[in-house]
DRENPA-3360 file (N, C-alpha, C; in nm, 2 decimals, always signed):
BEGIN
1 = MPDIALTT = +11.03/+2.11/+12.89/+11.08/+2.00/+12.81/+11.17/+1.90/+12.89 ~ +11.15/+1.77/+12.87/+11.24/+1.68/+12.95/+11.38/+1.70/+12.92 ~ +11.47/+1.65/+13.01/+11.61/+1.66/+12.99/+11.66/+1.55/+12.88 ~ +11.70/+1.60/+12.77/+11.73/+1.51/+12.66/+11.88/+1.54/+12.61 ~ +11.96/+1.44/+12.59/+12.09/+1.46/+12.54/+12.09/+1.51/+12.40 ~ +12.19/+1.59/+12.36/+12.19/+1.66/+12.23/+12.19/+1.55/+12.12 ~ +12.26/+1.44/+12.13/+12.26/+1.34/+12.03/+12.11/+1.28/+12.01 ~ +12.05/+1.26/+12.12/+11.91/+1.21/+12.11/+11.82/+1.31/+12.05;
9 = LVLLCLAA = +11.84/+1.44/+12.08/+11.76/+1.54/+12.02/+11.77/+1.55/+11.87 ~ +11.90/+1.54/+11.83/+11.93/+1.54/+11.68/+11.86/+1.42/+11.61 ~ +11.86/+1.30/+11.68/+11.80/+1.18/+11.62/+11.65/+1.20/+11.61 ~ +11.59/+1.26/+11.72/+11.45/+1.28/+11.72/+11.41/+1.38/+11.61 ~ +11.49/+1.48/+11.58/+11.46/+1.57/+11.47/+11.47/+1.51/+11.34 ~ +11.57/+1.42/+11.32/+11.58/+1.35/+11.20/+11.46/+1.25/+11.17 ~ +11.42/+1.19/+11.28/+11.30/+1.10/+11.28/+11.18/+1.18/+11.24 ~ +11.16/+1.30/+11.29/+11.05/+1.38/+11.26/+11.06/+1.42/+11.11;
17 = LAAGWIDA = +11.18/+1.45/+11.06/+11.19/+1.48/+10.92/+11.15/+1.37/+10.83 ~ +11.20/+1.25/+10.86/+11.17/+1.13/+10.78/+11.02/+1.10/+10.79 ~ +10.96/+1.11/+10.91/+10.82/+1.08/+10.93/+10.73/+1.18/+10.85 ~ +10.77/+1.30/+10.85/+10.70/+1.40/+10.77/+10.70/+1.37/+10.62 ~ +10.81/+1.32/+10.57/+10.82/+1.28/+10.43/+10.73/+1.16/+10.40 ~ +10.74/+1.06/+10.48/+10.66/+0.94/+10.46/+10.51/+0.97/+10.47 ~ +10.47/+1.05/+10.57/+10.33/+1.08/+10.59/+10.28/+1.16/+10.47 ~ +10.36/+1.25/+10.42/+10.31/+1.34/+10.31/+10.29/+1.25/+10.18;
25 = VVGGGGLL = +10.37/+1.16/+10.16/+10.37/+1.08/+10.04/+10.25/+0.98/+10.04 ~ +10.24/+0.90/+10.15/+10.14/+0.79/+10.15/+10.09/+0.76/+10.29 ~ +10.12/+0.84/+10.39/+10.07/+0.81/+10.53/+10.16/+0.71/+10.60 ~ +10.14/+0.70/+10.73/+10.22/+0.60/+10.80/+10.34/+0.66/+10.87 ~ +10.35/+0.79/+10.87/+10.47/+0.85/+10.94/+10.47/+0.83/+11.09 ~ +10.35/+0.81/+11.15/+10.35/+0.78/+11.29/+10.41/+0.65/+11.33 ~ +10.43/+0.56/+11.24/+10.50/+0.43/+11.27/+10.64/+0.45/+11.29 ~ +10.70/+0.57/+11.25/+10.84/+0.61/+11.28/+10.84/+0.71/+11.39;
33 = LLPALLIG = +10.76/+0.81/+11.39/+10.76/+0.92/+11.48/+10.73/+0.87/+11.63 ~ +10.63/+0.79/+11.64/+10.59/+0.75/+11.78/+10.69/+0.66/+11.85 ~ +10.74/+0.56/+11.78/+10.85/+0.48/+11.84/+10.97/+0.56/+11.87 ~ +11.00/+0.66/+11.79/+11.12/+0.75/+11.81/+11.10/+0.82/+11.94 ~ +10.98/+0.87/+11.97/+10.96/+0.95/+12.09/+10.96/+0.85/+12.21 ~ +10.91/+0.73/+12.19/+10.91/+0.64/+12.30/+11.05/+0.60/+12.34 ~ +11.14/+0.59/+12.24/+11.28/+0.55/+12.27/+11.36/+0.68/+12.32 ~ +11.33/+0.79/+12.26/+11.41/+0.91/+12.29/+11.37/+0.97/+12.43;
41 = VPHAPNGY = +11.25/+0.95/+12.47/+11.20/+1.01/+12.60/+11.14/+0.89/+12.67 ~ +11.22/+0.80/+12.72/+11.17/+0.67/+12.77/+11.09/+0.68/+12.90 ~ +11.12/+0.79/+12.98/+11.05/+0.80/+13.11/+10.93/+0.89/+13.10 ~ +10.89/+0.94/+12.99/+10.78/+1.02/+12.98/+10.65/+0.94/+12.99 ~ +10.55/+1.00/+13.05/+10.42/+0.93/+13.06/+10.36/+0.91/+12.92 ~ +10.29/+0.81/+12.89/+10.23/+0.78/+12.76/+10.15/+0.90/+12.70 ~ +10.08/+0.97/+12.79/+10.00/+1.08/+12.75/+10.08/+1.19/+12.69 ~ +10.20/+1.22/+12.75/+10.29/+1.32/+12.70/+10.35/+1.28/+12.56;
49 = VLGTNKAV = +10.38/+1.15/+12.55/+10.44/+1.10/+12.42/+10.33/+1.11/+12.31 ~ +10.21/+1.07/+12.34/+10.10/+1.08/+12.24/+10.07/+1.23/+12.20 ~ +10.06/+1.31/+12.31/+10.03/+1.45/+12.28/+10.14/+1.52/+12.20 ~ +10.27/+1.50/+12.24/+10.38/+1.55/+12.16/+10.38/+1.50/+12.02 ~ +10.35/+1.38/+12.00/+10.35/+1.32/+11.87/+10.24/+1.39/+11.78 ~ +10.12/+1.42/+11.84/+10.02/+1.49/+11.76/+10.06/+1.63/+11.73 ~ +10.13/+1.70/+11.83/+10.17/+1.84/+11.81/+10.27/+1.85/+11.69 ~ +10.36/+1.75/+11.68/+10.46/+1.75/+11.58/+10.39/+1.71/+11.44;
57 = AIVGTTGA = +10.31/+1.61/+11.44/+10.25/+1.56/+11.32/+10.16/+1.66/+11.25 ~ +10.08/+1.73/+11.33/+9.99/+1.82/+11.27/+10.05/+1.93/+11.19 ~ +10.17/+1.97/+11.23/+10.25/+2.08/+11.15/+10.29/+2.03/+11.02 ~ +10.35/+1.91/+11.01/+10.39/+1.85/+10.89/+10.28/+1.82/+10.80 ~ +10.17/+1.77/+10.86/+10.05/+1.74/+10.78/+9.99/+1.86/+10.72 ~ +9.98/+1.97/+10.79/+9.93/+2.09/+10.74/+10.01/+2.15/+10.63 ~ +10.15/+2.14/+10.65/+10.24/+2.19/+10.54/+10.22/+2.11/+10.41 ~ +10.20/+1.97/+10.43/+10.18/+1.89/+10.31/+10.05/+1.92/+10.25;
65 = AVTYARRT = +9.94/+1.94/+10.33/+9.81/+1.97/+10.27/+9.81/+2.10/+10.19 ~ +9.88/+2.20/+10.25/+9.88/+2.33/+10.18/+9.96/+2.32/+10.05 ~ +10.07/+2.24/+10.05/+10.15/+2.22/+9.93/+10.07/+2.15/+9.82 ~ +9.99/+2.04/+9.86/+9.91/+1.97/+9.77/+9.80/+2.07/+9.71 ~ +9.74/+2.14/+9.80/+9.62/+2.23/+9.76/+9.67/+2.33/+9.66 ~ +9.79/+2.38/+9.67/+9.84/+2.48/+9.58/+9.87/+2.43/+9.44 ~ +9.90/+2.29/+9.43/+9.95/+2.24/+9.30/+9.85/+2.14/+9.24 ~ +9.75/+2.10/+9.31/+9.66/+2.00/+9.24/+9.52/+2.02/+9.30;
73 = RVPVRTAV = +9.42/+1.97/+9.23/+9.28/+1.99/+9.28/+9.25/+1.89/+9.39 ~ +9.22/+1.94/+9.50/+9.18/+1.86/+9.62/+9.04/+1.88/+9.65 ~ +8.95/+1.78/+9.67/+8.81/+1.80/+9.70/+8.80/+1.83/+9.85 ~ +8.83/+1.96/+9.89/+8.85/+2.00/+10.02/+8.72/+1.98/+10.10 ~ +8.60/+2.02/+10.05/+8.48/+2.00/+10.12/+8.45/+1.86/+10.16 ~ +8.47/+1.77/+10.06/+8.45/+1.63/+10.09/+8.55/+1.58/+10.19 ~ +8.68/+1.62/+10.18/+8.78/+1.58/+10.28/+8.75/+1.63/+10.42 ~ +8.70/+1.75/+10.43/+8.66/+1.80/+10.57/+8.54/+1.72/+10.62;
81 = RVGLAALA = +8.45/+1.69/+10.54/+8.33/+1.60/+10.59/+8.38/+1.47/+10.63 ~ +8.47/+1.41/+10.55/+8.53/+1.28/+10.59/+8.61/+1.29/+10.72 ~ +8.68/+1.40/+10.73/+8.76/+1.43/+10.85/+8.67/+1.44/+10.98 ~ +8.56/+1.51/+10.97/+8.47/+1.52/+11.08/+8.41/+1.39/+11.12 ~ +8.38/+1.31/+11.02/+8.33/+1.17/+11.04/+8.43/+1.09/+11.11 ~ +8.56/+1.10/+11.06/+8.67/+1.03/+11.12/+8.69/+1.07/+11.27 ~ +8.68/+1.20/+11.29/+8.69/+1.24/+11.43/+8.59/+1.18/+11.52 ~ +8.47/+1.17/+11.48/+8.36/+1.10/+11.55/+8.39/+0.95/+11.57;
89 = GSSAGALF = +8.43/+0.89/+11.46/+8.46/+0.75/+11.46/+8.58/+0.72/+11.55 ~ +8.68/+0.80/+11.55/+8.79/+0.77/+11.64/+8.75/+0.78/+11.79 ~ +8.66/+0.87/+11.82/+8.61/+0.88/+11.96/+8.54/+0.76/+12.00 ~ +8.46/+0.71/+11.90/+8.38/+0.58/+11.93/+8.48/+0.46/+11.95 ~ +8.58/+0.46/+11.86/+8.68/+0.35/+11.87/+8.76/+0.35/+12.00 ~ +8.79/+0.47/+12.05/+8.86/+0.48/+12.17/+8.78/+0.42/+12.29 ~ +8.65/+0.43/+12.28/+8.56/+0.38/+12.39/+8.57/+0.23/+12.39 ~ +8.59/+0.17/+12.27/+8.59/+0.02/+12.26/+8.73/-0.04/+12.28;
97 = ATMIDQEV = +8.83/+0.05/+12.28/+8.97/+0.01/+12.28/+9.01/-0.08/+12.39 ~ +8.95/-0.05/+12.51/+8.98/-0.13/+12.63/+8.91/-0.27/+12.63 ~ +8.82/-0.29/+12.54/+8.74/-0.42/+12.53/+8.81/-0.51/+12.43 ~ +8.90/-0.47/+12.35/+8.96/-0.55/+12.24/+9.10/-0.60/+12.28 ~ +9.12/-0.72/+12.26/+9.26/-0.78/+12.29/+9.34/-0.75/+12.17 ~ +9.44/-0.66/+12.18/+9.52/-0.62/+12.07/+9.61/-0.73/+12.02 ~ +9.64/-0.83/+12.11/+9.71/-0.95/+12.06/+9.64/-1.03/+11.96 ~ +9.51/-1.02/+11.96/+9.42/-1.09/+11.86/+9.41/-1.00/+11.74;
105 = LRPLIMVV = +9.40/-0.87/+11.76/+9.38/-0.77/+11.65/+9.50/-0.76/+11.56 ~ +9.62/-0.76/+11.61/+9.74/-0.75/+11.53/+9.75/-0.85/+11.41 ~ +9.73/-0.98/+11.44/+9.74/-1.07/+11.32/+9.63/-1.05/+11.22 ~ +9.51/-1.00/+11.26/+9.41/-0.97/+11.16/+9.45/-0.86/+11.07 ~ +9.50/-0.75/+11.13/+9.55/-0.64/+11.06/+9.66/-0.68/+10.96 ~ +9.75/-0.77/+11.01/+9.86/-0.81/+10.92/+9.80/-0.88/+10.80 ~ +9.70/-0.97/+10.82/+9.64/-1.04/+10.70/+9.58/-0.94/+10.60 ~ +9.51/-0.84/+10.66/+9.45/-0.73/+10.57/+9.56/-0.66/+10.49;
113 = LLAVGTFV = +9.67/-0.62/+10.56/+9.78/-0.55/+10.49/+9.84/-0.64/+10.38 ~ +9.86/-0.76/+10.41/+9.92/-0.85/+10.31/+9.83/-0.87/+10.19 ~ +9.70/-0.87/+10.22/+9.60/-0.88/+10.11/+9.61/-0.75/+10.03 ~ +9.61/-0.64/+10.10/+9.62/-0.51/+10.03/+9.74/-0.50/+9.94 ~ +9.86/-0.53/+10.00/+9.98/-0.53/+9.93/+9.98/-0.62/+9.80 ~ +9.93/-0.74/+9.82/+9.92/-0.83/+9.70/+9.83/-0.77/+9.60 ~ +9.72/-0.72/+9.64/+9.62/-0.66/+9.54/+9.69/-0.54/+9.46 ~ +9.76/-0.46/+9.53/+9.83/-0.34/+9.47/+9.93/-0.39/+9.37;
121 = ILRPAFGA = +10.01/-0.50/+9.41/+10.11/-0.55/+9.32/+10.04/-0.61/+9.19 ~ +9.93/-0.69/+9.21/+9.87/-0.75/+9.10/+9.78/-0.66/+9.01 ~ +9.75/-0.54/+9.06/+9.67/-0.44/+8.99/+9.75/-0.32/+8.97 ~ +9.84/-0.32/+8.87/+9.93/-0.20/+8.85/+9.85/-0.07/+8.82 ~ +9.72/-0.09/+8.77/+9.64/+0.03/+8.73/+9.57/+0.09/+8.86 ~ +9.58/+0.03/+8.97/+9.51/+0.08/+9.09/+9.58/+0.21/+9.13 ~ +9.50/+0.31/+9.14/+9.55/+0.44/+9.18/+9.62/+0.52/+9.07 ~ +9.62/+0.47/+8.95/+9.68/+0.55/+8.84/+9.58/+0.66/+8.80;
129 = RPEGEERT = +9.64/+0.77/+8.75/+9.56/+0.89/+8.71/+9.47/+0.86/+8.60 ~ +9.34/+0.87/+8.61/+9.25/+0.84/+8.50/+9.26/+0.95/+8.40 ~ +9.21/+0.92/+8.28/+9.21/+1.02/+8.17/+9.08/+1.10/+8.18 ~ +9.09/+1.22/+8.12/+8.97/+1.30/+8.11/+8.92/+1.36/+8.24 ~ +8.78/+1.38/+8.25/+8.72/+1.45/+8.36/+8.68/+1.35/+8.47 ~ +8.70/+1.22/+8.45/+8.66/+1.12/+8.54/+8.73/+1.14/+8.68 ~ +8.85/+1.19/+8.67/+8.93/+1.20/+8.79/+8.87/+1.30/+8.89 ~ +8.79/+1.40/+8.84/+8.74/+1.51/+8.93/+8.59/+1.49/+8.96;
137 = RLTRARIV = +8.52/+1.40/+8.90/+8.38/+1.38/+8.92/+8.35/+1.30/+9.04 ~ +8.29/+1.36/+9.14/+8.25/+1.29/+9.26/+8.10/+1.29/+9.27 ~ +8.04/+1.17/+9.26/+7.90/+1.16/+9.27/+7.86/+1.16/+9.42 ~ +7.73/+1.20/+9.44/+7.68/+1.20/+9.58/+7.69/+1.07/+9.65 ~ +7.67/+0.96/+9.58/+7.68/+0.83/+9.64/+7.83/+0.80/+9.69 ~ +7.92/+0.84/+9.61/+8.06/+0.82/+9.65/+8.10/+0.90/+9.77 ~ +8.05/+1.03/+9.77/+8.08/+1.11/+9.88/+8.02/+1.06/+10.01 ~ +7.89/+1.02/+10.01/+7.83/+0.96/+10.13/+7.90/+0.84/+10.17;
145 = TAIVVVGG = +7.94/+0.75/+10.08/+8.01/+0.63/+10.11/+8.15/+0.66/+10.18 ~ +8.21/+0.77/+10.12/+8.34/+0.81/+10.18/+8.32/+0.86/+10.32 ~ +8.22/+0.94/+10.34/+8.20/+0.99/+10.48/+8.17/+0.88/+10.58 ~ +8.08/+0.78/+10.54/+8.05/+0.68/+10.63/+8.15/+0.57/+10.65 ~ +8.20/+0.52/+10.53/+8.29/+0.41/+10.54/+8.44/+0.45/+10.57 ~ +8.48/+0.55/+10.49/+8.62/+0.60/+10.51/+8.64/+0.68/+10.63 ~ +8.55/+0.78/+10.65/+8.56/+0.86/+10.77/+8.52/+0.78/+10.90 ~ +8.40/+0.73/+10.90/+8.36/+0.66/+11.02/+8.44/+0.53/+11.05;
153 = GIGFYDGL = +8.46/+0.45/+10.94/+8.52/+0.32/+10.96/+8.67/+0.33/+11.00 ~ +8.74/+0.41/+10.92/+8.89/+0.42/+10.95/+8.91/+0.51/+11.07 ~ +8.82/+0.61/+11.10/+8.83/+0.68/+11.22/+8.81/+0.59/+11.34 ~ +8.72/+0.50/+11.33/+8.70/+0.40/+11.44/+8.82/+0.31/+11.46 ~ +8.88/+0.27/+11.35/+9.00/+0.19/+11.36/+9.12/+0.27/+11.43 ~ +9.12/+0.40/+11.39/+9.23/+0.49/+11.45/+9.21/+0.49/+11.60 ~ +9.09/+0.51/+11.65/+9.07/+0.52/+11.79/+9.09/+0.38/+11.86 ~ +9.05/+0.27/+11.79/+9.06/+0.14/+11.84/+9.20/+0.09/+11.85;
161 = FGPGTGTF = +9.28/+0.11/+11.74/+9.41/+0.04/+11.73/+9.52/+0.14/+11.68 ~ +9.50/+0.20/+11.56/+9.58/+0.31/+11.52/+9.68/+0.29/+11.41 ~ +9.78/+0.19/+11.42/+9.89/+0.19/+11.33/+9.85/+0.18/+11.19 ~ +9.91/+0.27/+11.10/+9.88/+0.27/+10.96/+9.76/+0.34/+10.92 ~ +9.69/+0.41/+11.01/+9.57/+0.48/+10.97/+9.58/+0.56/+10.84 ~ +9.69/+0.64/+10.83/+9.71/+0.73/+10.72/+9.72/+0.65/+10.59 ~ +9.78/+0.54/+10.59/+9.80/+0.45/+10.47/+9.66/+0.39/+10.43 ~ +9.59/+0.34/+10.53/+9.46/+0.29/+10.51/+9.37/+0.39/+10.45;
169 = LVLALTAV = +9.38/+0.52/+10.50/+9.30/+0.63/+10.45/+9.33/+0.65/+10.30 ~ +9.46/+0.65/+10.26/+9.49/+0.67/+10.12/+9.43/+0.56/+10.03 ~ +9.44/+0.44/+10.08/+9.39/+0.33/+10.00/+9.24/+0.34/+9.99 ~ +9.17/+0.37/+10.10/+9.03/+0.37/+10.10/+8.97/+0.49/+10.01 ~ +9.04/+0.60/+10.02/+9.00/+0.72/+9.93/+9.02/+0.68/+9.78 ~ +9.13/+0.61/+9.75/+9.15/+0.57/+9.62/+9.04/+0.48/+9.57 ~ +9.00/+0.38/+9.65/+8.90/+0.28/+9.61/+8.76/+0.34/+9.61 ~ +8.72/+0.42/+9.71/+8.58/+0.46/+9.72/+8.56/+0.58/+9.63;
177 = LHLDLVTA = +8.65/+0.68/+9.62/+8.62/+0.80/+9.54/+8.68/+0.79/+9.40 ~ +8.75/+0.68/+9.37/+8.82/+0.66/+9.24/+8.92/+0.77/+9.21 ~ +8.99/+0.81/+9.32/+9.10/+0.91/+9.30/+9.23/+0.84/+9.26 ~ +9.31/+0.91/+9.19/+9.45/+0.86/+9.17/+9.52/+0.87/+9.31 ~ +9.63/+0.80/+9.32/+9.70/+0.79/+9.45/+9.75/+0.93/+9.49 ~ +9.79/+1.01/+9.40/+9.84/+1.15/+9.44/+9.73/+1.23/+9.50 ~ +9.62/+1.23/+9.43/+9.50/+1.31/+9.48/+9.45/+1.25/+9.61 ~ +9.45/+1.12/+9.62/+9.40/+1.05/+9.74/+9.49/+1.09/+9.86;
185 = SATAKVVN = +9.62/+1.09/+9.84/+9.72/+1.13/+9.94/+9.70/+1.27/+9.98 ~ +9.67/+1.36/+9.88/+9.64/+1.50/+9.91/+9.52/+1.52/+10.00 ~ +9.41/+1.44/+9.96/+9.29/+1.45/+10.03/+9.30/+1.39/+10.17 ~ +9.38/+1.29/+10.19/+9.41/+1.23/+10.32/+9.47/+1.33/+10.41 ~ +9.55/+1.42/+10.36/+9.62/+1.52/+10.44/+9.52/+1.61/+10.51 ~ +9.42/+1.65/+10.43/+9.31/+1.74/+10.48/+9.24/+1.67/+10.59 ~ +9.21/+1.54/+10.57/+9.14/+1.46/+10.67/+9.22/+1.45/+10.80 ~ +9.35/+1.42/+10.78/+9.44/+1.41/+10.89/+9.45/+1.54/+10.97;
193 = VCTNGGAL = +9.45/+1.65/+10.91/+9.45/+1.78/+10.98/+9.33/+1.79/+11.08 ~ +9.21/+1.75/+11.03/+9.09/+1.75/+11.11/+9.11/+1.65/+11.23 ~ +9.15/+1.53/+11.21/+9.16/+1.43/+11.31/+9.27/+1.47/+11.41 ~ +9.38/+1.51/+11.36/+9.49/+1.54/+11.45/+9.46/+1.67/+11.53 ~ +9.39/+1.76/+11.47/+9.35/+1.88/+11.54/+9.26/+1.85/+11.66 ~ +9.17/+1.76/+11.64/+9.08/+1.72/+11.75/+9.15/+1.65/+11.86 ~ +9.24/+1.56/+11.82/+9.32/+1.49/+11.92/+9.41/+1.58/+12.00 ~ +9.48/+1.67/+11.92/+9.57/+1.77/+11.99/+9.50/+1.86/+12.08;
201 = AMFAYQGT = +9.38/+1.90/+12.05/+9.30/+1.99/+12.14/+9.28/+1.92/+12.27 ~ +9.25/+1.79/+12.27/+9.22/+1.72/+12.39/+9.35/+1.71/+12.47 ~ +9.46/+1.67/+12.41/+9.59/+1.66/+12.48/+9.63/+1.80/+12.54 ~ +9.61/+1.90/+12.46/+9.65/+2.04/+12.51/+9.56/+2.07/+12.63 ~ +9.44/+2.04/+12.62/+9.35/+2.07/+12.74/+9.39/+2.00/+12.86 ~ +9.44/+1.87/+12.84/+9.49/+1.79/+12.96/+9.63/+1.83/+13.00 ~ +9.70/+1.92/+12.92/+9.83/+1.96/+12.96/+9.94/+1.86/+12.93 ~ +9.91/+1.77/+12.84/+10.01/+1.66/+12.82/+10.08/+1.67/+12.69;
209 = VYWQLAGL = +10.15/+1.78/+12.67/+10.23/+1.81/+12.55/+10.36/+1.87/+12.59 ~ +10.47/+1.82/+12.54/+10.60/+1.89/+12.56/+10.62/+1.99/+12.45 ~ +10.57/+2.11/+12.47/+10.56/+2.21/+12.36/+10.69/+2.25/+12.30 ~ +10.80/+2.26/+12.39/+10.93/+2.30/+12.33/+10.99/+2.20/+12.24 ~ +10.98/+2.07/+12.29/+11.03/+1.96/+12.21/+10.95/+1.95/+12.08 ~ +10.81/+1.96/+12.10/+10.73/+1.95/+11.98/+10.75/+2.06/+11.88 ~ +10.78/+2.18/+11.93/+10.81/+2.29/+11.84/+10.93/+2.27/+11.75 ~ +11.04/+2.22/+11.82/+11.16/+2.19/+11.75/+11.14/+2.08/+11.64;
217 = MALFNLVG = +11.09/+1.97/+11.69/+11.07/+1.86/+11.60/+10.97/+1.89/+11.48 ~ +10.87/+1.98/+11.51/+10.77/+2.02/+11.41/+10.83/+2.09/+11.30 ~ +10.94/+2.17/+11.32/+11.01/+2.24/+11.21/+11.06/+2.14/+11.11 ~ +11.12/+2.03/+11.16/+11.18/+1.92/+11.07/+11.06/+1.85/+11.01 ~ +10.96/+1.82/+11.08/+10.84/+1.75/+11.03/+10.78/+1.83/+10.91 ~ +10.78/+1.96/+10.93/+10.72/+2.05/+10.83/+10.80/+2.04/+10.70 ~ +10.94/+2.05/+10.71/+11.02/+2.03/+10.60/+11.00/+1.90/+10.53 ~ +11.00/+1.79/+10.61/+10.98/+1.66/+10.55/+10.84/+1.65/+10.48;
225 = GTVGARMA = +10.74/+1.70/+10.54/+10.61/+1.70/+10.48/+10.60/+1.78/+10.35 ~ +10.66/+1.90/+10.35/+10.66/+1.98/+10.23/+10.73/+1.91/+10.11 ~ +10.85/+1.86/+10.15/+10.93/+1.80/+10.04/+10.86/+1.67/+9.99 ~ +10.81/+1.59/+10.08/+10.74/+1.47/+10.04/+10.62/+1.50/+9.95 ~ +10.54/+1.60/+9.98/+10.43/+1.64/+9.90/+10.48/+1.68/+9.76 ~ +10.58/+1.76/+9.75/+10.63/+1.81/+9.62/+10.69/+1.69/+9.54 ~ +10.75/+1.60/+9.61/+10.80/+1.48/+9.53/+10.69/+1.40/+9.48 ~ +10.58/+1.38/+9.56/+10.47/+1.30/+9.51/+10.40/+1.37/+9.39;
233 = LSKGSGFV = +10.39/+1.50/+9.40/+10.33/+1.57/+9.29/+10.41/+1.57/+9.16 ~ +10.55/+1.58/+9.18/+10.63/+1.58/+9.06/+10.66/+1.44/+9.00 ~ +10.66/+1.34/+9.08/+10.69/+1.20/+9.04/+10.57/+1.12/+9.00 ~ +10.45/+1.16/+9.06/+10.33/+1.10/+9.02/+10.29/+0.97/+9.09 ~ +10.18/+0.91/+9.04/+10.12/+0.79/+9.11/+10.21/+0.67/+9.12 ~ +10.29/+0.65/+9.02/+10.39/+0.54/+9.02/+10.48/+0.55/+9.14 ~ +10.53/+0.66/+9.17/+10.62/+0.68/+9.28/+10.55/+0.66/+9.41 ~ +10.43/+0.72/+9.42/+10.35/+0.70/+9.54/+10.32/+0.55/+9.56;
241 = RGVLLAVV = +10.29/+0.48/+9.46/+10.26/+0.33/+9.46/+10.38/+0.26/+9.52 ~ +10.50/+0.29/+9.48/+10.62/+0.22/+9.53/+10.64/+0.25/+9.67 ~ +10.62/+0.37/+9.72/+10.63/+0.41/+9.86/+10.52/+0.34/+9.94 ~ +10.40/+0.33/+9.88/+10.29/+0.27/+9.95/+10.32/+0.12/+9.98 ~ +10.37/+0.05/+9.88/+10.41/-0.09/+9.90/+10.51/-0.11/+10.01 ~ +10.61/-0.02/+10.01/+10.72/-0.03/+10.11/+10.67/+0.00/+10.25 ~ +10.57/+0.09/+10.26/+10.52/+0.12/+10.39/+10.43/+0.01/+10.44 ~ +10.35/-0.05/+10.34/+10.26/-0.16/+10.38/+10.33/-0.28/+10.43;
249 = FSMVAKLG = +10.44/-0.32/+10.36/+10.51/-0.44/+10.41/+10.60/-0.41/+10.53 ~ +10.64/-0.28/+10.55/+10.71/-0.24/+10.67/+10.62/-0.25/+10.79 ~ +10.49/-0.21/+10.77/+10.39/-0.22/+10.87/+10.37/-0.37/+10.91 ~ +10.36/-0.46/+10.81/+10.35/-0.60/+10.84/+10.46/-0.65/+10.93 ~ +10.58/-0.61/+10.89/+10.70/-0.65/+10.97/+10.70/-0.59/+11.11 ~ +10.66/-0.47/+11.12/+10.65/-0.40/+11.26/+10.54/-0.47/+11.34 ~ +10.43/-0.49/+11.29/+10.32/-0.56/+11.37/+10.36/-0.70/+11.40 ~ +10.43/-0.77/+11.31/+10.48/-0.91/+11.34/+10.58/-0.90/+11.46;
257 = WDQWA = +10.67/-0.81/+11.45/+10.77/-0.79/+11.56/+10.70/-0.77/+11.69 ~ +10.60/-0.67/+11.70/+10.53/-0.64/+11.82/+10.45/-0.76/+11.87 ~ +10.41/-0.85/+11.78/+10.32/-0.96/+11.82/+10.41/-1.08/+11.87 ~ +10.52/-1.11/+11.81/+10.59/-1.23/+11.84/+10.73/-1.22/+11.89 ~ +10.79/-1.10/+11.89/+10.93/-1.08/+11.93/+10.93/-1.09/+12.08;
% end
């Protein structure tokens, strides 16, 4: 583990706690966790920062996924299929990453996020829990669309650019599978476990993970993820919707800062 001051270590653990909570509720925890690692361990090679980030995040994501699965119905088989497609998509996206000018890509993503945020504000019923059995009925067409569009498409975006992948995943699952926001967030956690596991295996193989630091931060991330999942389940889709909007507009601000600051 790199030499880190106690104060910095405490702040990193608190960042992991908050990131776990955000990620469990609506995705986007990496927007907090990754910058925290970059600031807290400034001289670490990028590979170690990314590898440590994945090692921390997968623990909180797994805790959130288990919490959701125990308390609500999660279409696990569909989620795993989407996750495998996302894993393949992210690998393809990574191949194209060096060909894309991220200075051009950031404004485009900002426009998409603003459009999504506006849509969610103007459509209060988006992601609300449907009545009756509709909420659990997944047709073959929806599942195939989810695998190709959500898994492959968002996986490709994750490998190509990355920020906000978890949030886009929740939105896409809500739209394509007609899930309520709580179930979509739960399903997204299963997908995230698949994609994070694949990425972590690669970083571990390359030996680019600070395991001791990751282990300590992962404990806090696990607590945050578990608490976040329980809050989402108890407070419902309205709560998740509010957090979603906060994360979306925070992402716009973050991307704008990266682009023009």
